[in-house]
N, C-alpha and C positions, 0 to 999 in steps of 0.2 A: 719574759725578758724585757728589760727596760730599754727604750730607744734613746739614742744619744743625739737626736736631731736638734733639740733646743740648745744643748750645750755647744754643739758645733756652730750653730747660727750665732750665738752670743760671742763665741771666740772669733768668728769671721768678722762680725761687726766691730769688735775691738781692734782687730788687725787693720781693717779698712780705714777706720777713723784715725788711727795712729799713723798709718801710711799717708793719708791725705794731709794730716797736720805736718808731717815731715816734709812732704813735697811743697806745701804752701810756704813753710818756713824757708826752705831752700830757694824758692822763687823770690820770696821777699828779700832774702839776703843778696840776691843778684840784682834785682831791679829797684829795691827800696820803694815800691809802691805801697802806700799806707793801707789800702784795702786788702792787700794780700796778708798784711800783718794781722788785721782784724779777723780775717777768715782763718788764719792759722791759729789764733787764740781761741776762736770758736770751736774749731775741730779738735784742739787740744783738750778743751773742756768736755767735748763730746766723747773723746777717747777715755777721759777720766770717768765720765758717766757710764760708758760701756764696761769699764773695768769694775765699777761698782755693781753693775748688773751681773757680771760673771761671779763676783764675790758673793752677791746676795743669793743668786739662783743656783749656783753650782758648788761653791766652796763652803760657805758658812750658811747652811740651811736653817739653822736655829736663830740667826740674827736677822733683824729687819732693817735693811738699809734704804728703805723707800724714801725717807726724808732727804737723805744725802743724794740719792739719785735724782729726785725732783729738783733739788737745789742746784745741782750741777747742770742739769738740762736748762733750767730757767736762766742761770748765769751765762751759759753758752749762747743762748738766743739773745739775751740782753746785750752781751758784748758785740754780737754781730749787728744788731739793730743800732746800738750806739755808734758803731763804726760807720754804718751807712749814713746816719744823721750827721756825724762829725765831718764826713767827706763831702756831703752836700753843702755844708756851710762854708767850706773852703773856697 
């Protein structure tokens, strides 16, 4: 019998990052703090990355989405680093 452990973990990671993105976006809408916007953008991209992981590892087993996963992870970290640098310069 095959264990469903990895699939559950992938799904929970997707839900957690999407929830964090939503909460950060809601906080940004209330306070208009720019760092919250950069963090929300980062977590949105991380949620997209986790969605690609779920698609790659659970749904579409014959398709390799590694390049897309790596690109979204790099973009997510890049957005957050850019936001940190942008806010220091202000």
